[in-house]
N, C-alpha and C positions, 0 to 999 in steps of 0.2 A: 509608602507603598511597600508591601511585605515581600513580594516575590520579584526577583530579577533573574535574568538569564545571562550566562556567560559561556565561553567556548569550552568544549571538552578538553582542549589542549592548553588552556590558560585561564587563570582567575583575574586577569588584569582588567578587562573592560566589561562592565555590566550594562545590560540593556533591559528595557521593559519587554514584555511579551509582544506588544504591538511592534516594537522596533525589530525584534527577532523575526517576526512573521514577514515584515516587509523586506528584511535583508536576506532571509532564507538560510544562508550559511555564514559562519563567522569569518572575519577577515583573514584569520590564520589557517583557514581550511577546516577547522573543527566544526562540530555541531553544537547548537545551543542546548544547554541543560540548566536546570535550576536545582539548587541545593535544598530548596524547601519541599521537594517532591515527597509527599506522604506525611509531612509534619501535621497537616490538617486533613485527617481522613474524612471521607464522605460517609455520612451516617446511613448505614445500610437500610435501616427501617424506613427511612424516607424514600428509598428507591423502589421498594417492593410494589407499591401501587402506582408508581409514576409512569406516565407515558414515555415513549422514546424521546419526544421533544423536551419534556420536563427533565428527564435524565440528562440530556445533552446540556441543558442550561446549567445543571448542577456540576457536571464534570468539567465543562469549559470554565465555569466560574472558579473552580479549584485550581485549574492549570494555568489560566490566563486572567489573573485577578485584576489587571488594570483595565479590562473591559467592564463597563458598567452593566448592571443587570438588565437595563432596558436595551442596551446595545446587543447583548447576547440574545435576548428574547427576539429581537428583530432578525438577527442572523439566523437563528434556529428556524423561525417561521419561513424565511426565504429558502432555506436549504432543504427542509423536510416537509414538503407540501404535496400538491397535486401531481408533481412529476414522478411520484412513486406509485407503483402498481399494487402495493399492499399497505394498508393504513398502519400496520404494525411496523413498517419500515424494514425491520430485520426480524422476521418471525422465526421461532424455534419449532421444529417439527420432529417427529420420531424417526429414528434410523435404526431399525432393529432394536437392540438393547441399549443403544446410545441415542444421542440427539444431534440434530443438524441445525446449525445457525445459518439461515439463508440470507446472504449478504448481496444478492444480485437483483434486487427489485427496483433499482434506480434507473435513471434514463439511459445509461450505457450498459446495463446488465452485468456489472462487476462491482466488487466490494469497494473499489476506489471511489465510487460515487458517494459513499458515506462521508468521506473527507473532502472530496473535490466539489461537492455541492456547497460545502461549508466554507472552504478556504477563500473563495472569492468574496463571500460575505464578510469574513474576518478581515481580509485585506482591504476591502473598501472602507470599512470603519477605521482601520489603522492609518490609511493614507489621507483621512479627512484633515484638511488644513496643511498637508505636507507640500502640495503644489507640484510634486514631480509625477511624471508618468512612470508606470511600472511595466517592464517587460518580463513576463514569467517564462523562464527557460527550463525545459524539462526533458530528460531522457526517459524512454519507456521501453519495457520489455513486452508490452502488448496492451495492457488495460489502462495504465495511468494516462497515456496520451489522449485517448478519446475522452476520458473523464475530465481531464484538464481542459481540453478544447470545448467540451460542452459547458463546463462550469464558468469559464472565463469569456466565452464568445459574447460579444456585445457589451461587456462591462466597461463603463466609461473610464478613460484614463489608463486602461490596462490593455496590454497585448499578450499573446501567448504563442510561444514558439516550441514546437515538439519535434524531437528526433527519435526515430525508431530504426532498429536494425533491419536492413534490406533482406527480404527473404526469410526472416526468422520470426515472423508473427503469423497468426492464422489469417486466412483470406478475409474472414469477417472483421477481425481486428484491424487489418490494413484498410479495408473499405470504410470502416467507421471513421478513420482518421482522414483519409484522402478525399472523402466527400464532405468534410466539415465546411459549412458555410460560415461567413462572418468576415467583416472587413478588418478585424483585428487579430486574425489567426494566421499562423505560418506553420507548415508541416514539411519535413524533409526526411527521407530515408538516408541512412549512412551505410557505407560499405564496411561492415564489421559487425560485432555483436553488441549486446547491451552494455557490457562492461566498458567497451571502447567508447560508447556514447556517453556513459555516465562519467567516465574519467575525463573526457573532454569538456563536459558541462562544468565539472568542478574547476578545471583549468580556466575556463571562460570567466567564472566568477572571480578567480584570483588574478585575472589579467588587468593590471592597473592602467595600462595604456588604453584598453577598451573602455574601462570604467570612466576614465577621464574624458574620452571622446563622447561617450554617451551622456555624461554629466553636462557637457556643453550644450547638449540638446534637451537638457532637463529630464533625462531618462535614467532610471536605476533598474538594475536587474534583481529578480527574485526567483524563487524556485517553487515548483509544484510537486517535486519529489518528496518522499517522506523524510528527507534531510531537513525539511522545513517543519518546525514545531507546530505550525498551523495545520499541517497535513496529518501529523501524528496524533495530536490531542483529540480531534473528533472521533478517532477510531476507538478510543477508550470507552466511549459511550456504549457500544454494542456489547462489550463484555459485561458491564453492569446491567444493561437492559435484558440480555439473554438470561442472566442469573435470576433477575426479578420474574421473568416469565416462568421459569421452572419453579420458583417459590410459589407463585400464584397458582400454578397447576398442581401443586402438592407433590412435585417430584423431589424436591429437596427442602429441607428445613432451613430457615434463615440462619445464616452463620455456618452451615455445613459446607465443607470444602468440596470443590469440583476440579476436574481436569479439563483443559482445553487442548485440542490437537489442531495445529495451524500449518497449512501448506505455505511455505515462505522461501523466498530467495534473497530478498534485500533486508530481511529481519524486521521490517517496520510493523507488519501486521501482528507478529507475536510480541514485539516490544510493547505495543499498546496494551497487551494483556499483562505484561510486567508492571506497567504504569498503573493499571487497574488494581493489581495486587498491592502495590505501594500505597494506593489510596484507600485500601481497606477491603477490597473484594476478597472473599474467602477462596483463593486459588491454591490448590495443592501443587499441581504440576502444569507446566506449559510444555507441550510436546511439539518439537520442531520437526516437521515432515519435509524431507528433501527428495527431489528426483535424482537422476543420475549425476547431476552437478551437485555432489553431496559434500561440498566444502564445509557447510554448517554442521552437518551430522558428525563429520570427522573432528571438527573443532570442539564441539560439546563433549564428545567422547574422550578426546585426548588432551585438550588444552592447547593444541597447536593449530594455528590457522595457516593453511598452505594453499595459495591459489595457483601454484605451479603444477597444473594438471591439464589434461585435455578438456577443452570445452565441448560439451555434448549437446547437440540439437535434439530436443525431446518433444513429446506430444503435450507437454505442459510448459509451453514456452515462456510464460510469465515468471517462471522460476529458473530459467536458464541464466543463472548469475553466478559469478565466481568471486566478486567483491561485494560483500554485504555491508553497505554503508552504515546502516542503522546500528550495527553491532557496536560501533564506537561509543554510542550512548550507554549500552550495557556495560562495556569495559569501564567507563567512568564510574558508574554506580557500584559495580562489583568490586572496584578497587578503592572504595570509600573516597572517591573524588581525587585520585592521584593523577593530576594533569600531566606531570612529568612522565609517569609510566605510560599513559595513553599516547602522549606525543611520541614517545620512543617506539611503542608498538606500531603506530601508524607510519613512522619513518621506516621501520623494518618491512612493513607491507609494501610501501612505495618503492623501496630500493631493492628488496630481494624477493618480494612476494610471499613472505612468511614471517610469522612471529610465534612465540610460545609464552603462555601466561605463567606468572608465578603460581606455585601450587595452591596457595591460599585463595587466590582470586578464582582459579579454576574450580576449587571446591565450593565457593559461594555460588557460582553459576550452576553447578550440578545440584545444589540444594533445591532449585526451582525448575530447572530445565531438564527434560528428557528428549530423546531424539530417535529418528529412524529414517530409512530411505525406501524408495520404491522404484523399480525399473519400469520401463515402458510396458513390458509384457505384464508385470504385476499390476500396473495401472489399468491396462485394458481388461484384465481379468476381474479387477475390482468393479469397474464400470458394468461389466456383464452380470456378475453375481449380484450386485446391488439392485440392478433392474429386475433380475429374475426372482430374487428372494424377497426384496423389500418393495418392489415396484416403484423405485425411486431412481430418477434419471439424474446422473451427476456428471460434471465436467471432469476433464483429466486432472486438474489441480486438486479439486475436492477428492478425487479418487486416490491421489497420492496420500492425502491425509487419512482417508478411511483405511487404506491398506496398512499404513503405519499403525493406526489405532487398533486395527484387528490383530496386529502382531504382538500387542501388549496385553498380557493376561488381565482380564477384568477382576477387580477385587472388591466390588461393591460401591466404589466411588462413582458418582455420576460423571459421565464424560460427554463433552460437547465437541463436535467436529465442525470446523468452520468451512462453509461452502462459499467459495469466492467468486464464482462466475456462473452464468447460465450455460448449460450444456450446449445450447444452440450457438454459442460463440465458437464452438469447436465441433460442429456437426459431423465433419468427415471422420475425425478421430473417434468420436462417440459411436457413430454408425459402424465403423470398422470394428470397434470393440464388441459390438453386438452381433458380429458375424456377417455383416453385409459387405460384399465386394464393392468398393467405391471407385474402381478403375474407370477413368474417363468421366467421372462426375465432378462438376464444379461445386463450390460451396453451397449454392442455393439448391441445386439438385439434391445434395446431401441433406440440406435442411428440410426439404419437402419429403424426402424418404424417411427421415427420422420422425417427422410428424405422423406419417402414414403407419409405420410399424409400431409406434408406441402409443398412438392416440393422444399424444400431448400436443400443445400448440406453441409454435415459436413466438417469442415476443415480437410485437409489431415493429419496434424500433430496430430490430435486426432483419426481419423479413423484408422490410421496406427498403433496405439498402440496395436491393437488386435494381431499383429504379434511380438510384443516386448517380449524379454526375461526378466524375473524378475531377476535382478542382486543384489538387496538389500532386505534382508528379516529379518534384525535385529529388535528386539523388546526389550525394556528395561524399567525398572522403572525410575521414575524421579531422584532418587538418584544416578543412574548409568550413567547419561548423561555426567558428567564430565570425567569419565573413558573412555567413548566412544570417546569423543573429543581427549583426550590425546593419545589413541591408534591409532586413525585416523591420528593424526599428525605424529606419529612414522612411520606409513605405507606410508604416502604420501611424507613426507620430509625425505627421507632416508639419 
């Protein structure tokens, strides 16, 4: 077998991609990476006329080679079928002089569906013959939670436990999670922000005592966050597929370089673009778009990562993150696999909340990555002008990316802006940006008003939430999350 994975912090223990997906995070707290990334590039000519599904098989085959081709074909068929409202899965549409990659046509109306309709398929294949039950534990800043719940609900031998920051997700995002049906799901709000939830989830994975107790019940923990390579790998597909759509449309010539602008907080979505580049996709620049929680923009600009700043609650809540976990994989590749350096940087982040890259590593990152930020006011203005000028309705996260992209002078290179969620997941904020006073209006009144003034239609999977019954009302402190996971395991795996 050619490709093995190991921790970003150590070369000691190698695992197959199936083992990495089941485990989620390495035992030392690092993320799984492979040193074979890009050694076998994907032949671009084969992708130009391929469907999304065919592209997914090729991409996953390159990144997860211990999956047999027939296994991947079954996984792809299960992940990208009738649950999508556009047969293209992720269509590319015009956006003024640029292009919009629409990633919100799945069952939960967010880009996380691309990966989280696939991860349960990959995990089910990986656990064949394993004999253990798997509890998927994830923290969410808004969209990952519902996508994970939808993907894993009802999957045999698997449970899913989701934590979200209390009061820091949109009304629709909250309702998507707390109305989730399924005997194998657990949902809990935490008093704190996403970083608090994510930090505690990582600690839960490292808790040997908990691991031992669960093992006695024949249960193992895994993750649905993009720290899991099985979450990250499927996202590479839409970079290749969007490029192929532009080639077929005569927008770019095969082999011509393009730029992607990506709204991101945890760095997973844009890291998938870097993986695509390593696999042979002609990417010139990956533009990291931040909201007021601009730790990534400062990092790319200066080479110093400093989380010691005020946390800002914004109208793009899925990006309200100060600890960008997936950046650790980029540090590994940018440092030519220097696990000692990565381990030292992560220790600095853990102990002091700050680290600074060596100049040569920072320079390598700057070769590919550009960056920018947008305030809430700039985000609102971008939503308004995009509707008025292009008659395109976009959500606040997409607006952050478009605002940043608009601030970079065009030079003839084709540019693709990633649209990560339906605007109807954030109806109140979108409506407010369009100049409508939303005082006293709940989320569904805002949804109805947005339909009325724009002539667009809310996705049924969102509008139907108004009739959903709240099934999960637990709220806990950060320190109680481990106990919630353990009690959920006891309930789900009787």
